[in-house]
ROVEX-910013 format. One line per 10 residues: number of its first residue (from 1); their letters; for each residue x, y negated, z of N, C-alpha, C. Coordinates in Angstrom, 2 decimals. Example, Ala and Ser with C-alpha at 12.3 -4.5 7.8 and 13.67 -1.06 7.14 Angstrom:
BEGIN
1 = AS = 13.19/5.69/7.80/12.30/4.50/7.80/13.20/3.30/7.80  12.85/2.25/7.08/13.67/1.06/7.14/12.90/-0.03/7.87
//
This chain:
BEGIN
1 = MLTAIIPKLP = 0.72/23.02/11.97/1.07/23.52/10.67/1.21/22.39/9.66  0.21/21.52/9.52/0.32/20.37/8.60/1.08/19.26/9.31  1.97/18.59/8.61/2.79/17.59/9.28/2.71/16.19/8.69  2.28/16.05/7.45/2.22/14.72/6.85/1.37/14.78/5.59  0.95/13.60/5.16/0.27/13.47/3.88/0.92/12.31/3.14  1.16/12.51/1.87/1.81/11.48/1.06/0.94/11.21/-0.15  0.27/10.05/-0.18/-0.57/9.75/-1.34/0.27/9.53/-2.60  -0.29/9.89/-3.75/0.33/9.65/-5.05/-0.64/8.76/-5.82  -0.18/7.56/-6.15/-1.02/6.56/-6.80/-0.49/6.26/-8.20  -1.36/5.83/-9.11/-0.91/5.50/-10.46/-0.23/4.13/-10.52
11 = MRNKAITRDY = 0.70/4.02/-11.47/1.36/2.73/-11.72/1.57/2.61/-13.23  1.49/1.39/-13.73/1.74/1.15/-15.15/3.20/0.86/-15.42  3.85/0.15/-14.50/5.21/-0.31/-14.73/6.01/-0.11/-13.44  6.98/0.76/-13.49/7.75/1.12/-12.29/8.47/-0.09/-11.69  9.05/-0.95/-12.54/9.80/-2.11/-12.02/8.87/-3.06/-11.27  7.69/-3.30/-11.79/6.73/-4.20/-11.13/6.24/-3.59/-9.83  5.91/-2.30/-9.85/5.43/-1.63/-8.64/6.53/-1.61/-7.58  7.74/-1.29/-7.98/8.87/-1.27/-7.05/9.09/-2.65/-6.42  9.07/-3.68/-7.25/9.26/-5.04/-6.74/8.17/-5.41/-5.73  6.93/-5.08/-6.02/5.82/-5.41/-5.12/6.00/-4.72/-3.77
21 = YLNKLGFQPS = 6.22/-3.43/-3.78/6.30/-2.69/-2.52/7.56/-3.03/-1.72  8.67/-3.24/-2.40/9.90/-3.56/-1.68/9.94/-5.01/-1.23  9.57/-5.94/-2.10/9.72/-7.36/-1.78/8.49/-8.02/-1.16  7.32/-7.52/-1.44/6.11/-8.11/-0.85/5.65/-7.38/0.41  5.87/-6.05/0.45/5.36/-5.26/1.57/6.45/-4.71/2.48  7.72/-4.90/2.12/8.80/-4.49/2.99/9.11/-3.00/3.02  8.65/-2.26/2.01/9.00/-0.85/1.92/10.45/-0.73/1.45  11.00/0.47/1.58/12.34/0.80/1.12/12.24/1.95/0.13  13.21/2.08/-0.76/13.21/3.25/-1.64/13.29/4.52/-0.80  12.68/5.59/-1.28/12.71/6.88/-0.58/13.34/7.91/-1.51
31 = GSADFDGYLM = 14.11/8.78/-0.96/14.77/9.81/-1.77/16.08/9.30/-2.32  16.89/10.22/-2.82/18.21/9.85/-3.30/18.32/9.83/-4.82  17.25/10.20/-5.52/17.29/10.22/-6.98/16.27/9.24/-7.54  16.57/8.72/-8.71/15.66/7.81/-9.40/15.07/8.55/-10.60  13.84/8.99/-10.48/13.19/9.79/-11.52/12.47/8.89/-12.51  12.56/9.25/-13.77/11.84/8.55/-14.83/10.33/8.67/-14.59  9.62/7.55/-14.57/8.17/7.59/-14.45/7.64/7.98/-13.09  8.48/7.95/-12.06/8.06/8.33/-10.72/8.78/7.44/-9.72  8.07/7.02/-8.69/8.62/6.13/-7.67/8.21/6.62/-6.29  9.15/6.58/-5.36/8.88/6.95/-3.97/9.35/5.81/-3.08
41 = VQKDSIQIHF = 8.47/5.35/-2.19/8.82/4.29/-1.24/8.38/4.71/0.15  9.00/4.08/1.15/8.58/4.36/2.52/8.80/3.15/3.41  8.00/3.11/4.45/8.12/2.08/5.49/7.75/2.75/6.80  8.64/2.67/7.77/8.45/3.37/9.03/8.25/4.85/8.71  7.15/5.47/9.15/6.94/6.90/8.87/5.97/7.13/7.72  5.66/6.07/6.96/4.71/6.16/5.84/5.47/6.26/4.52  5.08/7.21/3.70/5.61/7.34/2.34/4.46/7.23/1.36  4.72/6.58/0.23/3.77/6.54/-0.88/4.56/6.87/-2.14  3.99/7.73/-2.97/4.59/8.07/-4.25/3.72/7.51/-5.37  4.34/7.22/-6.50/3.65/6.67/-7.67/4.04/7.45/-8.90
51 = FEFKELDPKE = 3.07/7.70/-9.76/3.33/8.35/-11.03/2.99/7.37/-12.15  3.74/7.43/-13.22/3.54/6.51/-14.34/2.26/6.87/-15.10  1.45/5.85/-15.34/0.21/5.98/-16.10/0.08/4.69/-16.90  0.81/4.62/-18.01/0.91/3.39/-18.81/-0.44/2.92/-19.34  -1.37/3.83/-19.58/-2.67/3.46/-20.15/-3.69/3.08/-19.08  -3.29/3.03/-17.85/-4.20/2.69/-16.75/-4.82/1.32/-16.96  -6.13/1.26/-16.84/-6.84/-0.01/-16.83/-7.06/-0.37/-15.36  -6.36/-1.38/-14.84/-6.47/-1.70/-13.42/-7.91/-1.92/-12.95  -8.76/-2.43/-13.82/-10.16/-2.67/-13.42/-10.94/-1.37/-13.28  -10.38/-0.27/-13.74/-11.04/1.03/-13.61/-10.25/1.96/-12.68
61 = NYGQVYIRTD = -9.31/1.40/-11.95/-8.51/2.21/-11.02/-9.18/2.22/-9.65  -9.42/3.42/-9.15/-10.03/3.57/-7.84/-9.07/4.18/-6.83  -7.75/4.07/-7.10/-6.75/4.57/-6.16/-6.85/3.81/-4.84  -6.87/4.56/-3.75/-6.99/3.95/-2.43/-6.19/4.75/-1.42  -5.69/4.04/-0.43/-5.03/4.70/0.69/-5.33/3.88/1.96  -5.58/4.59/3.05/-5.84/3.96/4.35/-4.63/4.25/5.23  -4.02/3.20/5.76/-2.80/3.33/6.55/-3.06/2.78/7.94  -2.87/3.61/8.94/-3.03/3.15/10.32/-1.78/2.41/10.77  -1.99/1.41/11.61/-0.90/0.62/12.15/-1.14/0.40/13.65  -0.10/0.03/14.36/-0.26/-0.26/15.79/-0.09/-1.75/16.09
71 = NIEALYQWAL = 0.02/-2.58/15.02/0.13/-4.03/15.23/-0.43/-4.76/14.00  -1.73/-4.69/13.82/-2.38/-5.24/12.64/-2.21/-6.76/12.54  -2.22/-7.45/13.67/-2.08/-8.91/13.63/-0.71/-9.31/13.07  0.35/-8.65/13.53/1.69/-8.95/13.04/1.82/-8.61/11.55  1.21/-7.50/11.14/1.25/-7.11/9.73/0.52/-8.15/8.86  -0.61/-8.61/9.34/-1.38/-9.63/8.61/-0.58/-10.93/8.49  0.02/-11.36/9.59/0.81/-12.59/9.57/2.02/-12.44/8.65  2.65/-11.27/8.67/3.79/-11.00/7.79/3.36/-11.11/6.33  2.20/-10.53/5.99/1.69/-10.60/4.62/1.43/-12.05/4.23  0.85/-12.83/5.12/0.60/-14.24/4.83/1.92/-15.00/4.64
81 = DKKTEIHPAG = 2.88/-14.73/5.51/4.18/-15.41/5.41/4.89/-15.08/4.10  4.73/-13.85/3.59/5.35/-13.42/2.34/4.50/-13.82/1.13  3.39/-14.53/1.39/2.47/-14.96/0.34/1.96/-13.78/-0.48  1.71/-12.67/0.21/1.14/-11.48/-0.40/-0.36/-11.71/-0.57  -0.84/-11.50/-1.77/-2.26/-11.73/-2.04/-3.12/-10.72/-1.27  -4.07/-11.24/-0.52/-5.00/-10.41/0.24/-6.23/-10.15/-0.64  -6.77/-8.95/-0.57/-7.99/-8.63/-1.31/-9.05/-9.66/-0.94  -9.88/-10.11/-1.91/-10.89/-11.14/-1.61/-11.77/-10.81/-0.40  -12.08/-9.54/-0.19/-12.90/-9.16/0.97/-12.05/-8.50/2.04  -10.72/-8.67/1.96/-9.83/-7.91/2.82/-9.10/-8.66/3.90
91 = HLQTKPWGQK = -9.48/-9.92/4.16/-8.81/-10.64/5.24/-9.09/-9.96/6.57  -8.20/-10.13/7.49/-8.27/-9.44/8.78/-9.64/-9.64/9.43  -10.27/-8.53/9.75/-11.57/-8.58/10.41/-11.84/-7.28/11.15  -12.68/-7.37/12.17/-13.08/-6.19/12.92/-14.32/-5.61/12.26  -14.26/-4.32/11.97/-15.34/-3.62/11.28/-16.27/-2.96/12.29  -17.52/-2.68/11.89/-18.48/-2.05/12.81/-18.04/-0.67/13.29  -17.14/-0.02/12.57/-16.71/1.32/12.97/-15.52/1.28/13.94  -15.24/0.11/14.51/-14.24/0.02/15.57/-12.80/-0.09/15.10  -12.60/-0.55/13.88/-11.25/-0.76/13.35/-11.08/-2.22/12.97  -9.92/-2.77/13.26/-9.54/-4.08/12.74/-8.76/-3.78/11.47
101 = ELSLLDPDHN = -9.19/-4.37/10.34/-8.64/-4.00/9.04/-8.22/-5.19/8.20  -7.31/-4.88/7.27/-6.78/-5.82/6.29/-6.61/-5.02/5.01  -6.97/-5.59/3.85/-6.85/-4.87/2.58/-6.10/-5.69/1.54  -5.28/-5.00/0.75/-4.51/-5.60/-0.33/-4.75/-4.80/-1.61  -4.60/-5.45/-2.74/-4.60/-4.77/-4.03/-3.20/-4.89/-4.61  -2.60/-3.76/-4.98/-1.28/-3.83/-5.59/-1.43/-4.23/-7.07  -0.34/-4.38/-7.81/-0.43/-4.84/-9.20/-1.29/-3.97/-10.12  -1.52/-2.71/-9.73/-2.36/-1.81/-10.53/-3.74/-1.61/-9.93  -4.08/-2.43/-8.95/-5.37/-2.41/-8.26/-5.57/-1.17/-7.40  -4.48/-0.57/-6.92/-4.61/0.43/-5.88/-4.94/-0.33/-4.60
111 = LLTFGQEVK = -5.99/0.10/-3.92/-6.43/-0.57/-2.70/-5.68/0.00/-1.50  -4.98/-0.88/-0.78/-4.27/-0.51/0.44/-5.01/-1.13/1.61  -5.59/-0.29/2.45/-6.28/-0.79/3.64/-5.47/-0.38/4.85  -5.15/-1.36/5.69/-4.42/-1.13/6.93/-5.41/-1.29/8.07  -5.37/-0.38/9.03/-6.33/-0.44/10.12/-5.73/-0.10/11.47  -6.30/-0.72/12.48/-5.91/-0.44/13.87/-7.18/-0.33/14.70  -7.23/0.68/15.55/-8.38/0.89/16.42/-8.53/-0.28/17.38  -9.75/-0.77/17.52/-10.04/-1.83/18.48/-10.31/-1.16/19.82  -9.57/-1.62/20.83/-9.74/-1.01/22.17/-10.37/-1.98/23.12
//
């Protein structure tokens, strides 16, 4: 019955958020319309939507999304090659709960954690 989940995260500036996701993370625009104050991006089968929140204080933003991947090492190397800033505690590491993870903060401090099961 349920087929997908699409997180909606806050953004202060659509142009900055769009540039980050398209040029730093390799996402593509999603949808055929460009809505004022709203942004939709996708990469592979993942979609993320953003709503405008101009008064957002990034230091008080707790927006988070966990994205599973099947090639965390390649994703990490791609982020390094693109000079994408890695969260200070988010460099690639294996966690006690059996996931290899990498975390990034977008321009509005939404936390993006990518994870792959360790087998």
